[in-house]
C-alpha positions in Angstrom: 96.1 180.0 47.0 96.2 177.9 43.9 98.7 177.2 41.1 98.1 179.0 37.8 97.9 175.8 35.8 94.1 175.3 35.3 93.8 171.5 35.5 96.1 171.3 38.3 94.6 174.2 40.1 91.2 172.7 39.7 92.2 169.4 41.2 94.1 171.1 44.1 91.2 173.3 44.9 88.9 170.3 45.1 91.4 168.6 47.4 91.7 171.6 49.6 88.0 172.1 49.9 87.5 168.4 50.9 90.3 168.3 53.5 90.3 171.8 54.9 88.9 171.9 58.4 86.9 175.1 57.7 84.9 176.7 54.8 86.8 178.3 51.9 85.8 181.9 51.3 88.3 183.2 48.7 90.6 181.6 46.1 93.7 183.6 45.0 95.5 182.5 41.9 99.0 183.6 41.2 99.4 184.0 37.5 102.6 182.8 35.7 105.1 185.4 34.6 105.5 184.0 31.0 103.2 185.4 28.3 102.0 182.1 26.8 101.6 180.6 30.2 99.6 183.6 31.5 97.4 183.6 28.4 96.8 179.9 28.7 95.9 180.3 32.3 93.4 183.1 31.7 91.6 181.1 29.0 91.6 177.9 31.1 90.1 179.6 34.2 87.5 181.3 32.1 86.2 178.1 30.6 86.7 175.9 33.7 85.6 178.2 36.5 82.1 176.7 36.4 83.5 173.2 37.0 84.5 174.0 40.6 82.4 172.2 43.1 82.4 175.2 45.4 81.2 178.5 43.9 83.9 180.8 45.4 85.3 184.2 44.3 88.6 183.9 42.5 91.3 186.7 42.5 93.9 186.6 39.8 97.3 187.9 41.0 99.9 189.0 38.6 102.9 188.8 41.0 103.9 187.8 44.5 103.9 191.4 45.6 100.2 191.5 44.9 99.7 189.0 47.8 100.8 191.6 50.3 97.7 193.7 49.5 95.6 190.8 50.7 97.7 189.0 53.3 100.0 190.4 55.9 103.7 189.6 55.3 103.9 188.0 58.7 101.5 185.4 57.6 103.5 184.5 54.4 106.7 182.6 54.2 109.7 184.1 52.6 109.1 182.4 49.2 105.9 184.4 48.9 107.6 187.6 50.1 106.7 187.3 53.8 108.6 187.0 57.0 106.9 183.9 58.5 109.5 181.3 59.6 107.8 177.9 58.7 109.2 174.4 58.4 106.7 172.1 56.8 108.5 168.8 57.8 108.6 169.8 61.4 104.9 170.7 61.3 104.1 167.3 59.8 106.1 165.5 62.5 104.3 167.3 65.3 100.9 166.8 63.7 101.6 163.1 63.2 102.8 162.7 66.8 99.8 164.4 68.3 97.4 162.4 66.2 99.2 159.2 67.0 99.1 160.1 70.8 95.4 160.8 70.5 94.7 157.5 68.8 96.8 155.6 71.4 94.8 157.3 74.3 91.6 156.2 72.5 92.8 152.6 72.2 93.8 152.6 75.9 90.3 153.8 76.7 88.8 151.0 74.7 91.1 148.4 76.2 90.1 149.5 79.8 86.5 149.5 78.8 86.8 146.0 77.4 88.7 144.7 80.4 86.1 146.3 82.8 83.2 144.6 80.9 85.1 141.3 81.1 85.5 141.6 84.8 81.9 142.6 85.3 80.3 140.0 83.1 82.4 136.9 83.6 80.8 134.2 85.8 82.9 133.1 88.7 83.8 129.4 89.0 82.9 127.2 91.9 86.2 125.7 92.8 89.2 127.2 94.6 91.8 126.3 92.0 89.8 128.0 89.1 89.2 131.0 91.3 92.9 131.4 92.1 93.8 130.9 88.5 91.4 133.5 87.2 92.5 136.0 89.9 96.1 135.5 88.9 95.4 135.9 85.2 93.3 139.1 85.8 96.0 140.5 88.1 98.6 139.9 85.4 96.4 141.6 82.8 95.8 144.5 85.2 99.5 145.1 85.6 100.0 144.8 81.9 97.4 147.5 81.3 99.1 149.6 84.0 102.4 149.2 82.2 100.8 150.3 78.9 99.2 153.4 80.5 102.6 154.3 82.0 104.3 154.0 78.7 101.7 156.1 76.9 101.9 158.7 79.7 105.6 158.9 79.3 105.2 159.4 75.5 102.6 162.2 76.2 104.9 164.0 78.6 107.7 163.9 76.1 105.4 165.3 73.5 104.2 168.0 75.9 107.8 169.0 76.6 108.4 169.4 72.9 105.3 171.7 72.7 106.2 173.9 75.7 105.0 177.5 75.5 106.9 179.0 72.5 108.9 182.2 72.6 106.6 184.9 71.0 109.5 187.0 69.9 110.9 184.2 67.7 107.5 183.0 66.3 104.7 184.8 64.7 101.5 185.4 66.4 99.6 182.8 64.3 102.3 180.2 64.7 102.3 180.9 68.5 98.6 180.3 68.7 98.9 177.1 66.7 101.7 175.8 69.0 99.6 176.8 72.0 96.6 174.9 70.7 98.7 171.7 70.1 100.1 171.9 73.7 96.6 172.2 75.1 95.4 169.3 73.1 98.2 167.0 74.3 97.8 168.3 77.9 94.0 167.6 77.7 94.7 164.0 76.4 97.2 163.5 79.3 94.5 164.6 81.8 92.0 162.2 80.3 94.5 159.4 80.5 95.2 160.2 84.1 91.4 160.3 84.9 91.0 156.9 83.1 93.9 155.4 85.1 92.5 156.7 88.4 89.0 155.4 87.6 90.5 152.1 86.5 92.6 151.7 89.6 89.5 152.3 91.8 87.5 149.8 89.8 90.3 147.2 90.0 90.8 147.7 93.7 87.1 147.0 94.4 87.1 144.0 92.0 90.3 142.5 93.4 88.9 142.9 97.0 85.7 141.2 95.9 87.6 138.3 94.2 89.9 137.9 97.2 86.9 137.9 99.6 85.1 135.4 97.3 88.2 133.1 97.4 88.4 133.6 101.2 84.8 132.6 101.5 85.3 129.5 99.4 88.3 128.4 101.5 86.4 129.2 104.7 83.3 127.2 103.7 85.4 124.3 102.5 87.3 124.2 105.8 84.0 124.6 107.6 82.5 121.6 105.7 85.6 119.5 106.5 85.6 120.3 110.2 81.8 119.8 110.4 82.1 116.3 108.8 85.0 115.4 111.1 83.1 116.6 114.2 80.0 114.7 113.1 82.1 111.6 112.6 83.4 111.9 116.1 79.9 112.4 117.4 78.8 109.2 115.7 81.8 107.4 117.3 80.9 108.7 120.8 77.3 107.7 120.2 78.3 104.2 119.5 80.5 104.1 122.6 78.4 103.0 125.6 78.7 105.1 128.7 78.6 102.1 131.0 80.2 98.7 131.3 79.2 95.2 132.5 82.6 94.5 134.1 85.8 96.2 135.1 87.7 95.1 132.0 85.0 96.4 129.7 84.7 99.7 131.6 88.5 100.3 131.5 88.5 99.5 127.8 85.8 101.9 127.1 87.4 104.6 129.2 90.6 104.1 127.2 88.7 104.3 123.9 86.9 107.4 125.2 90.2 108.9 126.2 91.6 108.4 122.7 88.4 109.9 121.3 88.7 112.9 123.6 92.3 113.5 122.5 91.2 113.4 118.9 88.2 115.7 119.6 90.4 118.2 121.4 92.8 118.4 118.5 89.9 118.8 116.2 88.1 121.5 118.3 91.5 123.3 118.5 91.5 123.5 114.7 87.9 124.7 114.8 88.8 127.4 117.3 91.5 128.6 114.9 89.0 128.7 112.1 86.5 130.7 114.3 89.2 133.3 115.0 89.9 133.5 111.2 86.2 134.0 110.6 86.2 136.9 113.2 89.1 138.5 111.3 87.2 138.2 108.1 84.2 139.8 109.7 86.3 142.6 111.2 87.6 143.3 107.7 84.0 143.9 106.5 83.7 140.8 104.4 80.7 141.0 102.1 79.4 137.6 103.4 79.6 138.7 107.0 76.3 137.1 108.2 77.1 133.7 106.6 80.6 133.6 108.2 79.3 134.5 111.6 76.5 131.9 111.4 79.0 129.2 110.4 81.4 130.2 113.3 78.5 129.9 115.7 77.6 126.5 114.4 81.1 125.3 114.6 81.5 126.5 118.2 78.2 124.9 119.2 79.1 121.5 117.6 82.5 121.6 119.3 81.0 122.4 122.7 78.4 119.6 122.3 81.0 117.1 121.4 83.3 117.9 124.3 80.5 118.0 126.8 79.1 114.7 125.6 82.5 113.0 125.9 83.0 114.6 129.3 79.6 113.3 130.4 80.3 109.8 129.2 83.8 109.9 130.8 82.2 110.8 134.2 79.6 108.1 133.8 82.1 105.5 132.9 84.4 106.5 135.7 81.5 106.2 138.1 80.6 102.8 136.7 84.2 101.6 137.1 84.3 102.9 140.7 81.1 100.9 141.4 82.4 97.7 139.7 85.8 98.1 141.4 84.0 98.4 144.8 82.0 95.3 144.1 85.1 93.4 143.0 87.1 94.5 146.0 84.3 93.5 148.3 84.2 90.1 146.6 88.0 89.7 146.9 87.7 90.7 150.6 85.1 87.9 151.1 87.4 85.4 149.4 90.5 86.5 151.3 88.6 86.4 154.6 87.2 83.0 154.0 90.7 81.8 152.9 92.3 83.2 156.1 89.8 81.4 158.3 90.0 78.1 156.3 93.8 78.0 156.6 94.2 78.7 160.3 95.6 75.5 162.0 92.9 74.7 164.6 95.1 72.1 166.4 97.8 74.8 167.1 95.2 77.3 168.2 94.1 75.4 171.3 97.0 76.8 173.3 96.9 80.4 174.7 99.8 81.5 172.6 98.3 79.9 169.5 94.9 81.5 170.1 96.5 84.9 170.7 98.5 84.7 167.5 95.5 83.6 165.4 93.5 86.4 167.1 96.1 88.9 166.0 96.0 87.7 162.4 92.2 88.1 162.4 92.4 91.6 163.9 95.0 92.7 161.5 92.9 91.5 158.5 89.8 93.2 159.9 91.7 96.4 160.3 93.0 96.4 156.7 89.7 95.3 155.3 87.3 97.4 157.4 86.5 99.6 154.4 84.9 96.7 152.6 83.7 94.5 155.4 81.8 97.5 156.9 80.4 98.8 153.6 76.8 100.1 153.8 74.7 99.0 150.8 72.4 102.0 151.3 75.3 104.5 150.9 76.6 102.5 147.9 73.1 102.7 146.3 72.8 106.5 146.8 76.3 107.1 145.5 75.8 105.2 142.3 72.0 105.7 141.7 72.5 107.9 138.7 74.5 105.3 136.7 72.4 102.2 137.6 71.3 101.0 134.2 69.2 97.9 133.9 72.4 95.9 133.3 74.2 97.5 136.3 71.1 96.9 138.5 71.5 93.2 137.8 75.1 93.7 138.9 73.9 95.6 141.9 71.6 92.7 142.8 74.8 90.6 142.8 76.3 93.3 145.1 73.5 92.4 147.5 74.6 88.8 147.3 78.1 90.1 148.0 76.7 91.9 151.0 75.2 88.6 152.2 78.7 87.1 151.8 80.2 90.0 153.7 77.6 89.5 156.5 78.5 85.8 156.6 82.3 86.5 156.7 81.7 89.1 159.5 79.7 86.5 161.4 82.5 83.9 160.8 85.1 86.3 162.1 83.0 87.3 165.1 82.5 83.6 166.1 86.1 82.8 165.5 87.2 85.9 167.6 84.9 84.9 170.4 86.3 81.4 170.5 90.0 82.5 170.4 89.4 85.2 173.1 88.1 82.5 175.4 91.1 80.4 174.8 93.4 83.4 175.2 91.8 84.8 178.4 92.0 81.6 180.5 93.9 78.5 180.3 91.6 75.5 180.3 91.8 72.1 179.0 91.7 72.3 175.3 88.5 71.1 173.7 89.2 68.6 170.9 87.4 69.8 167.8 86.0 67.1 165.6 87.1 67.6 162.0 85.3 65.9 159.2 88.5 64.6 157.7 92.2 64.5 158.6 93.5 68.0 158.3 96.1 68.6 155.6 99.0 71.0 155.9 97.8 74.5 154.9 98.6 75.4 151.3 99.5 78.8 150.1 97.9 80.6 147.2 99.6 79.9 143.9 99.7 82.9 141.7 99.0 82.1 138.1 100.0 85.4 136.6 102.9 87.9 137.0 102.0 91.4 138.2 102.1 92.5 134.6 98.8 90.7 133.9 97.1 91.0 137.2 96.8 89.3 140.5 94.3 86.6 139.8 94.8 83.6 142.2 93.3 80.2 142.6 92.9 78.4 145.9 93.5 74.7 145.5 91.6 72.1 147.6 89.7 74.9 149.3 87.0 72.7 150.7 89.6 70.6 152.5 90.7 73.6 154.5 87.3 74.1 156.2 87.2 73.9 159.9 84.7 72.3 162.1 82.8 75.3 163.3 79.0 75.3 163.1 79.0 77.9 160.3 81.3 75.7 158.2 78.2 74.5 156.3 77.5 77.9 154.8 81.3 78.2 153.9 81.4 74.9 152.0 78.4 76.0 150.0 80.3 79.0 148.7 83.6 77.3 148.2 82.7 75.6 144.9 81.4 78.9 143.5 84.5 80.7 144.5 86.8 78.1 143.0 84.7 78.0 139.8 84.8 81.7 139.6 88.5 81.7 139.9 88.9 79.1 137.1 86.7 81.2 134.8 88.7 84.3 135.7 91.9 82.4 134.9 90.4 81.2 131.6 89.5 84.8 130.6 92.7 86.5 131.8 94.9 83.9 130.2 92.9 84.4 127.0 93.6 88.1 127.1 97.3 87.5 127.6 97.3 84.9 124.8 95.6 87.4 122.4 98.1 90.1 123.5 101.1 87.8 122.9 99.8 86.8 119.4 99.4 90.5 118.6 102.9 91.3 119.8 104.4 88.5 117.6 102.4 89.6 114.5 103.3 93.2 114.9 106.8 92.9 116.4 108.1 90.1 114.0 105.8 89.4 111.1 105.0 93.0 110.2 108.6 94.0 110.6 109.5 91.7 107.7 107.8 94.3 105.5 109.5 97.3 107.2 111.9 98.9 104.7 114.2 100.0 107.5 114.6 96.4 108.6 114.9 94.8 105.2 118.7 94.9 105.2 118.8 92.7 108.4 116.4 90.1 106.9 118.2 86.9 105.8 117.7 85.8 102.2 116.1 82.6 103.3 113.3 84.5 104.9 112.4 86.5 101.8 108.6 85.9 101.0 108.4 83.3 103.7 106.1 84.9 106.3 103.4 82.3 105.7 105.8 79.5 106.3 107.3 80.9 109.5 104.1 82.1 111.1 101.6 79.8 109.4 98.0 80.9 109.8 98.7 82.8 113.1 96.9 85.9 111.7 93.7 83.8 111.2 94.0 82.5 114.8 94.6 86.0 116.2 91.5 87.4 114.4 89.3 84.5 115.7 90.4 85.0 119.3 90.6 88.8 119.3 87.3 89.5 117.5 85.2 86.5 118.6 86.3 84.0 121.2 87.6 86.4 123.8 84.3 88.4 123.8 82.4 85.1 124.2 84.4 84.1 127.2 84.1 87.6 128.8 80.4 87.3 128.5 80.6 84.2 130.8 81.7 86.3 133.8 78.1 86.8 134.7 76.8 83.5 133.2 79.5 80.9 134.0 77.2 78.1 132.9 77.7 79.2 129.3 81.4 78.4 129.1 80.9 75.0 127.6 78.5 76.3 125.1 81.1 78.9 124.0 83.5 76.1 123.1 80.8 74.0 121.4 79.5 77.0 119.4 82.9 77.7 117.9 84.0 74.0 117.6 84.5 74.3 113.8 86.6 77.5 114.2 89.2 75.6 116.3 90.0 73.4 113.3 92.3 76.2 112.2 94.7 75.0 114.8 95.1 71.7 112.8 96.4 73.8 109.9 98.8 75.7 112.1 100.2 72.5 113.6 100.6 70.8 110.2 102.8 73.8 109.2 104.8 73.6 112.4 107.6 71.3 111.1 108.2 73.6 108.1 108.2 76.6 110.4 110.7 75.0 112.8 112.9 74.1 109.9 112.9 77.6 108.6 113.5 79.0 112.1 116.6 76.8 112.7 118.2 78.2 109.5 118.0 81.8 110.7 117.5 81.8 114.5 120.7 83.7 115.1 120.0 86.4 112.5 120.4 90.1 113.4 116.8 90.6 112.3 115.3 88.5 115.0 117.7 89.8 117.6 116.7 93.4 116.8 113.0 92.6 116.9 113.4 90.8 120.3 115.3 93.8 121.6 112.6 96.3 120.5 109.9 94.1 122.2 112.0 93.6 125.3 111.2 89.9 125.2 113.3 87.5 127.3 112.4 84.6 125.1 113.0 84.2 121.4 110.4 84.0 118.7 110.4 80.1 118.7 108.9 80.2 122.2 106.1 82.4 121.0 105.5 80.3 117.9 104.6 77.4 120.4 101.9 79.5 122.1 99.0 78.3 119.9 99.9 74.6 120.6 100.3 75.3 124.3 97.0 77.3 124.4 95.2 74.3 122.9 96.5 72.1 125.7 95.6 74.7 128.3 92.0 74.7 127.3 91.4 71.1 128.1 93.2 71.5 131.5 91.0 74.5 132.4 87.8 72.7 131.3 88.8 69.7 133.5 89.3 72.1 136.5 85.9 73.7 135.8 84.2 70.4 135.6 85.5 69.5 139.1 83.8 72.5 140.6 80.6 72.3 138.5 78.9 69.1 139.8 75.1 69.2 139.6 75.2 72.7 138.1 73.5 74.1 135.0 75.7 73.7 131.9 77.6 70.7 133.1 76.6 68.6 130.0 77.8 71.3 127.7 81.0 71.6 129.7 81.6 67.8 129.4 80.9 67.9 125.6 83.4 70.9 125.3 86.1 68.9 127.1 85.5 65.9 124.8 85.6 68.3 121.8 88.9 69.8 122.9 90.5 66.3 123.5 89.3 65.2 120.1 90.8 68.3 118.6 94.1 67.6 120.3 94.1 64.0 119.1 93.1 65.1 115.6 95.9 67.7 115.6 98.4 65.1 116.8 97.2 62.6 114.1 97.4 65.2 111.3 101.0 66.2 112.3 102.0 62.6 112.0 100.2 62.3 108.6 102.3 65.1 107.0 105.4 63.0 107.5 104.2 60.2 105.2 106.6 59.8 102.3 106.3 57.6 99.1 102.5 57.8 98.7 101.6 58.4 95.1 98.5 60.4 94.8 96.6 63.0 96.9 96.4 61.7 100.4 93.7 64.3 101.1 91.3 62.2 99.0 91.4 59.5 101.7 89.3 61.7 103.9 90.1 62.8 107.5 92.7 61.0 109.5 90.8 59.4 112.4 93.5 57.5 114.3 97.2 56.7 114.0 99.6 54.5 116.0 102.3 51.9 115.9 101.5 48.1 115.8 103.0 44.7 115.3 101.6 43.3 112.1 101.6 39.7 110.6 100.4 39.2 107.0 99.0 36.3 105.2 97.7 35.6 101.6 95.6 32.9 99.8 98.7 31.5 97.9 98.7 28.4 100.0 97.1 26.9 103.1 98.3 28.7 106.1 97.1 28.1 109.7 96.7 30.9 112.2 99.0 29.2 114.6 101.7 29.2 112.0 101.3 32.9 111.5 102.2 33.5 115.2 105.6 31.9 114.6 106.5 34.5 111.9 108.4 37.5 113.0 106.0 40.5 113.0 106.6 43.7 111.1 106.5 47.0 112.9 104.1 49.2 111.1 102.6 52.6 111.8 98.9 52.6 110.8 96.8 55.6 109.7 93.0 55.1 109.7 91.3 57.4 107.3 87.6 57.7 106.5 88.2 55.8 103.2 91.3 53.8 103.7 93.7 52.1 106.1 97.3 53.0 105.4 100.4 50.9 106.4 103.7 52.7 106.8 107.1 52.0 108.2 108.4 54.4 110.8 111.9 55.7 110.2 114.0 57.8 112.5 116.1 60.3 110.5 119.6 60.8 111.6 120.4 64.1 113.3 120.9 65.8 116.6 118.5 67.8 118.7 115.9 69.6 116.5 117.3 68.0 113.4 116.2 64.5 114.5 112.7 63.9 113.0 110.5 61.0 112.3 109.0 60.1 108.9 106.7 57.3 107.7 107.5 55.4 104.6 104.3 54.3 102.7 104.0 50.5 102.3 100.3 49.6 101.5 96.8 50.8 101.9 93.4 49.0 102.1 90.1 50.6 100.9 87.6 50.6 103.8 84.9 49.6 101.4 86.6 46.1 101.1 87.8 45.7 104.7 86.4 43.3 107.3 87.5 42.7 110.9 87.7 39.8 113.4 87.7 41.2 116.9 89.5 38.3 118.7 92.5 36.2 117.8 93.4 33.3 119.9 96.5 33.6 122.0 96.5 37.3 122.7 93.7 39.6 123.8 95.6 42.5 122.3 95.3 41.1 118.7 92.6 41.5 116.1 92.3 40.6 112.5 91.8 42.8 109.4 91.0 41.0 106.2 90.7 42.5 102.8 88.7 41.5 99.6 87.0 38.5 101.0 90.1 37.4 103.0 92.4 37.7 99.9 94.7 39.4 102.3 94.8 38.9 106.1 96.5 41.1 108.6 96.9 40.2 112.3 97.4 43.4 114.3 98.7 43.5 117.8 98.1 46.7 119.9 100.1 47.7 122.9 97.1 47.5 125.2 93.6 46.0 125.1 92.1 49.5 125.5 94.0 50.7 122.4 92.8 47.7 120.5 89.1 48.4 121.5 89.5 52.1 120.5 90.6 51.1 117.0 87.9 48.4 116.6 85.2 50.9 117.7 86.4 53.5 115.1 86.6 50.9 112.3 83.1 49.7 113.2 81.8 53.2 112.9 83.3 53.5 109.4 81.9 50.1 108.3 78.5 50.9 109.8 78.3 54.2 107.9 79.2 52.4 104.7 76.3 49.9 105.2 73.9 52.8 105.9 75.0 54.4 102.6 74.5 51.2 100.7 71.0 50.7 102.2 70.1 54.3 101.4 71.2 53.8 97.8 69.3 50.6 97.4 66.0 52.1 98.7 
């Protein structure tokens, strides 16, 4: 129905035709009531009717009542004479709300579709952190979308409540139908929204499960790789660990190392077992990578079983080796103890019946306690240990055959001795005087060299002097030197192990504790940053003995002739002791300043040491002295044996080292020398002498020089110079009393000459300088000391002449 104004009606009809949802079939025009307006309308419609875009029939109505002939009054509002209750603003609000809700549902659908495509198309990263981050972000976005859906659903339900089934009595039929259509539209949109949410939840659940399983798989594989590498590392370690040992100490050490490895392996395989159980749980939860997880679990179980089985096999093999070596060692000790017992029985006291019975009881008691070893069967021993007899152990087993020979000899010795004593005990006859090769000395007891903490190694002194005069004494004397030499070598090795252990204890229990934050408050200020002063180069000494020299000595158990070679091979390494001894005065001075500090008391308490640190700081000096004593002992029992020359050279080298260390310790006390004393070369000799001096200022006879009062000088002979010093005793008590040497003069060896003999005293010799520009008469304490100095000076002068000749040619 259009307005009667033609231009306006024309525009309105066009608008209605464009926006109306259906087709227009009839246009009714309500004419104005005024005459001029009506006339104007009729003319306007007549001329403009053809301009309508849609060719429709037009009905001109004169009044509102004419509408009732065309339209039911129930379809017209009161202003057009109808009874339809209609509020245009309310209708606009409902239409806007419905259209807005429909648009929101459409946007939600687009957002869900976009998010679904993003989930489906995004490539997953290959690191756990990124996977966890993406999963967290997607979960957050999912819950945000769920919140949006919930909000829209609430809005739809509220709109639906506003459009509940209307009361047909209050509304017209057409209005009721319109309301019913809006309600169905909103309800249909809500149903679509619910279906979208349900489908989205299902899709997200599957995606989340896949992402979580993907993350679980990554973590599982990463853990699998870590455990596999750790197991492979332990497998490499156990491969490097030999399953046999050449001696008891080595076998015990390897058993200990294998025990530590076994503990680590069991901890690791325990973790592997936990991971395998986790893999089974993943498989039970239908993980998409079920086959891969099961395969890796089987690999992990297999590698774990192989590792533990291999360690167990090596442990059994090493234990068998240790048992074999222990049996051989016990048999050897049994031989030594048996020979020792027979050698120390006083034969003169055994001539009586009572003496013979007592000696016979001693023998029977020993045989009873040692029957396990004296009656050992080599065939049984061979069958028991056949599986572990490697080529190296077969060499050792050959030695066991030698031990068996010794056991046979000892058994024979006991049998003969028993037969003799039984005759003496059964009938009293005139004692037979046995002829001894030398006067018998009182029997000496064994002298233990170590406390039980370090073992029961013992040395028999003057063993050969204890031999008796039986006919089998020849075979006993042949073995005695080998036994004594073996004991000295054992002592050398065992004391070396103790020495290494003591150095390690000092470095860990004292030196390392100086860096311990929990002990810092006990550390005296004077000790701050002074580790190298207090301990010197002890770490260097420890590394040399622990990593090199101890292993060299242990290799000499089977080849004792190589002991001397070991010392000669590492002769240069022992020079580090010179550095340690040169630092000793500084170390002692520092120690005296803080010996009573709580820091050292606490360290000593933790270590359970009875002696203080100063006693352990002396160990390197004492060890150096011990070497030359043991080498001398070894030389006594190595006459006409292989390796004697090397042993003699090693002893000379150790004595030279002690002398060099002693000389260098005196050298560091020289004061007043201007320049670098190290440029003079190595100090070769040092000692105190009486010295007379003379110059070319006037005629002076040698006999007149003797009348002059001599000067007491301490001489230092270097490779390039001879230094004269005056010895001074500093005042002090106890440790504080030290000696120093005040520098007086030095002579370059390139301008020195010597006269070996001076009339009047065989202890004197003459040193002249620069063509006798200066003459020094030197008196030694002994002739031997004088000759030692002259020989050393001659060597230097001879080397200088050789260098000059070489330069000339």
